[in-house]
N, C-alpha and C positions, 0 to 999 in steps of 0.2 A: 573147504572146510570139511571135517570128517566127524560123523555123528554116529553114535551106538547106544544099544540099551544094556544098562548094567543092573540087575537084579541086587537090591539090599545097597545100593551106592549111597555113600555119605557125604552130601554136597560141600561141607567144609574141607575134606581133605584135600581137594585139588588147590584151593586158594593157599593154605599153608604150605603145601608141598613147593609150588611156585614162589612164595616170599622167601623160602630156606635157598633155592637155586639163585635168586635175585641177588641175595646178600653174599653168597660164595662167589658168583661171578663178578659183581660188582666191586671189584677191586682195585682198579685201575684209575690214576690221578694224572691228567695232563697240566695241573699247576704247575709254574716255572718257580724255581727257588727264587725267594725273595731277596736273599743275601743280606748284608748289613749296609745299611746306610750310613756313611761317616756323619759325624755331627760338625758340621761348619763353623764351630766355633771352638775359643781356647777352653782349656780344662779349668782353669780359675777365673773370677770375675776380676777385674782390673782394680786394685786398690781395696780388696775386699776386707773390712776390718770392723770391730763392734759388734753389738747385737748381743743380747742376755738371754734369749730364749731361741729354740729352733723354730723353723719356718713352717713345721708342720703342725702347730700347736693350734686347738680347736679355737674357732672364733668367740666362743663363750669366756675363754682365757685369756684372747688377743685383746679384746675390750675391758678396759677397766673401770668404766664409767657405767653404773648400772641403769641409769636412764638409757643409754646407747643400747644396753645389752636388750632390753625389753623392746623398743622399737624394731631391732633387727630381727628379734623373735617374730613378732606380730607380721612384719613384711615377709618371711621365709613361709608362714602359714597362710597369709592372705594375697599375695601379689598375683597378678593375672598372668604375667610375662612368665612367671615360673610354673603356674598352672599349664599353660600353652605348653612350654618346655617339657613338662612330666607327661602330658597327653602324647606328646610326639614320640617319648619313650615308649608307652603304651602301644602306639600305633605301630612303631616299628617291631616291637615284639610281636604283634599279631602277624605283621607281613613276614616277620620269620617263621612263624608257625605255618602259615601258608606255604612258604616256600619247604620247609621240613616235611610237609605231609607228602611231597612228592615223591619221597623216599621210600615211601609203602604204598602197598597195592590199595585200590579203592575197591571195596567189596559191596554190593548192591543186593538186596532180597527183594524179589518180585513175585506177583501171583496173579493169576487172570483166571477169569472164566467166560467161556463162550455157550451161550445157548441159542440154536438154530431152527428154523422151522421152514421146510421148502415144499411147495404145493406138489400134490399127486400126479403121477406120471404112469405111462404104460408100465414101465419097469416095477412100479410099487403097487400096480393093480390099482392106480386112481387114489390111494390113499396120500395123506400128507405125512412126511417124514420129519421128524424131530431129532436132533442130536445135540449133546453136551460135550462138553471139554472143558477139563480144569488143569492147572499145572502150578507148582510152586518151584522158583529157581533161585540159585545164588550164582551170582556172575563176578568174575573180575573184570573190572571196567578198564581197559586200555592201560595197561600196566608197560611203563618203559623199563627195560632191564638199562641199568645205570653201568654199562660195561667199560665206558671210558671216562666216567666222571664226570659228566657234564651236569646232572642235575645236583650232585653234589658240590661241585664249584660253584652254582649258582646260589645253594644252601649257604655255602662258606661267605659268599659275598652277602647275602642278605644279613648273616650273624654279625659280620664285621660292621655293616651298616647299622644294626640295632646298637652295636658297643660304641660306634662313633656317636650315635645320637644321645646315648645316656652320657657320654662324655660332654657333649654339647649343653645337655640339661646342668652338668656339675658348673660348668663355664658360667651358664645364666645365674646359678646361685652365687656364684664368687662375685659376679659383676654387681649383682643387686645388693649384696653386703657391703661391698667397696662403697656403692653409690649413695645407700642409704647412710653409711658412716661419714661420706664427704658431705652430704647434704647437712647432717646434725652438727659435724664440725663448723660448717659455715654458719650455721644458727647460732653457736655457742659464739663464734667471733663478733657476730652481728651483735647480739646482746651485750657484749663487752664495749663494743663500738657506740652502742646505746647509752650506756652508762657513762664512758667518756664524754661522749657529746652534751650529756645532760650536766654533769659536771662543769664541764667547759663553758656552757651556756649560762648557768647558776653564778658562775665568777663573772663573767663579762655583763650579765644583768646587773649585779650587784656594783661592778665598776661603772656602768653606765648611769645608774641611779646616783652614785656619789658625783660623777663628772656633769651630770646635769644640775645639781645643785650647785656647784661649781661655776658652772657656765653663768647660771642664772644670777650668781653673785658677781660674775664678772671677772672672776680668778683664771678662767681657762678659755681659749679660742674655741669658736665653733668647728674648727678644723679637728680639735682633740675629741671633741663631742661627737663628730659625725664618724671620726675613725674607729671609735667604740662602738657604735651604732652599727657599723659595717661588719664587726666581728659578732655581735650578736645575733644580726640576722643570718649571717653564714652558720653559725652554730644552730639556730632554728631548722635552716634547710637542710643539713647534715643528719639533724635528727629526724626529720621527717623522712629523708630519703633511706635511713637504716631501718626505719620501722616499716618502711613498704618493702624493702628486701626481705625483713623478718616473716612478714606475711607470705610472701612468695616462697619463701624457702620452706615454711610450716606445710604450705600447700602441697608442695613436692613431695615432702616428706610423708604426707598422707595418701597422696597418690601412690608412691612406693610401697606403703604399708598396705595398700588394698583398701583403704577407707580412712575413717577417723582414727587419730592416734590413741591408744588405749589411756583410760582415766586412772588416776592415782599414780602416775609415772614420779618415781623419785627426782629430787633436784637434780641438775645438770652441774657439773664440774667445770671451773674456769680452765683457760688454756694455758695458762701457766704451771697448771698438774699434769703429769703424764695420762693421757686419755685411752692409750694404746700401749702395747707391749714393744720392745725393741726386740726385733726378730735378728737372726743370724743368715747369713745369705747361703752358706755351704758351699758346695763346688757346684759347676755348671751342668753336670750331668743329673743331678738331683731333679731338675726340670722336666727331665723325659718323663719321670714318673709321677711329679706333681702337678704340672700346669694340663689342664683338660683340654686346650687348645691343641697341644702337642700329641696328646692322647688320641684325640679326634682325626688329627691327621695322619697317625700312624694306622688306626683303623680303616680309613677312607685309603690307604694304601694298600693294605692288605686285601679290602674288597676288590681294588682294582686288578691284584693279583691274580685273584681266584677268577675275575671276568676273563682274564686271558685262557685259563684252563677250560672255561666253558665255550670261549670260541674255538680253541684248537679242537676240542670234541665234535665241533659241529662238521668236521670234514670227515668223521668217521661214521659207518652204519649207524643206524639207529634200530633198536629189535624191541617191538611192542608187543604185548600179550593181551589178548582179549579170551577169556574160557569163561565156562558156567556149566552147572550141573543142578540137577533136580529131580522132580517126578512128574508124571502127567497120568491122568486117568480121565475116564468118561463120567465118573460118578464122583461127587465131591465126597461122599461117606467113605469110599474106598479109596482115597487119593492117597493117604499114608498108610494103607495097610496092602491093598493089592495093587498100588499103582506101579507104573512102569518108570524103572531110573532112565533119565537121559543126560547126556553130557556133550560139550562142544569144545574145543580146543582152536585158536586162530591165530598164531604167530604172524607176525607182520616184519618185514625186515626192510628199511629204506635206505638206499646209498645214493648219497649226493654225486651228481655226475656233470651236472650243468646248471649254473646258478647265476650265471650274470657277473662273477667275481663277489657276490654277497658276502659269502664267508669270508674271502679273503679280505674284503673291506673291514669286516666285523674285527677279524682278529688285529688288523693294523690299528683299529679304532681302540681297541683294548689294549694295545701295546702303548699306543701314544697316551692312552688314559693315565697308565701305569707311571709313565716319565713325567705326567703333570703332577700326578700326586707325590712323587720322589720329591719335585721342586717346590709343592707346598709344604711337605714336611720339612724339609731344610728351612724354608722360610720361618716356618713357626718356631723353630728352634733358635733362629737369628734374632726373631722378634722377641721371643722371652729373654734371651741372652741381653739384648739392648734395654729393654725395661727394666731389667734388674740392676745393669750397670750404672742406667741413669739414675736410679733410684739411690743407689748407693752414693755416687756423686752427688748428688742434691743432699743426702743427709749430711755429709761430711761439710758441706759449704753451708747447709741451714744452719749447723750447729755453730759455726763460726760467727756467721752474720748476727745471729740471735744473742751471741755474748757481746759483739762488738754494739750493737743496737740497744742493749740493756745499758751498758756504760753511757752512749750516749744519751738516753733518757734521762740518767742520774746527772750528767753533766749539763743538758739544757734545764733541769729543773735548778740546779744551783745557778744558772746564769740568769735564770727568771726571777729568782728570789733576789739577787745582787741588783739587777735592773730595777726593780718595784723600789728596794731600798733607796736608791740613788734618786730616783724620781722623787720618793717622798721627802727627801733630804734638799731637793732643789737643785741637784746635780745634772740630771739629764733630762731629756724631754720624755714626754709619754710614750713616742714612736720607739724608744729603744725597749719599754715595757711591752708594747704590742708585738714587737718583732719577736722578743724572746718567749712571750706567751705562744705565739703562733708556731714557732718552731718547735715548743715543747710539745705541743699538741700533734704536730705532724710526727715526731718522733715517736710518741706513744702509740699513734695510730699504726706506722710502721712496724713496731714491735707485736701488737697484736697480729698483724697480717703474716710476719715473719712465724710467728707461734702457729697459726694457723696452718702455714704452708709444711711447717716440721710434721704436724700432725697428718695432714693429707698425704705427704710422701711418705709416711710410715704405713698408712693402709694402701696406699698403691703399690709399695713394697711388697707387702703381705700378700696382695691379689698377684703380683707379678710371678711371686714365688711358688704359686699354687694355692694359696688362701687356706691350708689347713684341711682340705677335703681330701 
């Protein structure tokens, strides 16, 4: 260390000068070229057709049921998983700020004062000696000159990690919106099943009352009476089951919404009306910008690429600077007037010679990590492509099945009316009526489930295409 005294020294000039030198010298980067990762899917989705609106439509326009819109908005404001995801983003941003701070020198201001009294000696004629010393200094604390880009590579990795965390938060938002919508659609289907079961129960109950009167009069057998009674009890059991499921779904909606559902909600729509918009899939390359899981994987890949640069830089010398300057005086009142200027400058160079293979192993680990992230990135693309392709295939199939099942319900209704008329005319037994009525009920239930599947498929397809975020 070399020290000197400089009259009229300005303590901040050294720090600014060294900072400028660091930015001039710190221009080398050892990050490898990321290159282009080929998309392991075809350019177009198989059998892509249909759809009225683009897939990047906002969720407020995608849902056409006002009741569902309000529930989704409540969930986005209060859901705890979404809050944790948002806090993860804030934490990642803070961690990036910590990493970025290493690009700049840390400057500390310090001051001290010493007052000392020593006993008398022959040198002082037996008198006690009292001394005072004061100093104020500004110091540059162990600043690394980033000559080979190690610190900047670490900073890039932290920044890409922050971007990845933000993409993950968007993924949580999309998943939350889809889950709320699917639970709501299930609740709508269950309400329709309850109404259908109630109507069926009323019909069977009326029939049972009439049949009981005829049985008491000796016009019908006990077998006919008990057959109707079985249908009554079955309808009661179905009704109780659907009511239980509605209560559970409402609990799930309240949980997703972060508390109780808001009051004053508008009435919900039935499934025979479109509750969501019909989106277009577009081309597969759109997924690279829309799907948050793919964007997250891409940022993780970029972070892994930057880690290679930091691992490479560890093989090169590391230069750190420690410097300081200030004033010192034996009198506090004269510290800034007659004080003596002092400074110190202590550069340090460390060169890796032998580390037992640690740097080589770190570099190998970073390179393997990059290959792993490439594989994850490619898998994310493949997953997104498959989910969209499955959704498109289901959309086509469900449309055909709903059309066929609606025709089946109409045919079963006609069959039941004919069987009932023939029974009343004494041409057929009541078992024909029971069979026709049960088949009609099953067909009506199946139509409700198919309509639910169509709406759920639309929500999942919207999610698979990026959810409009």
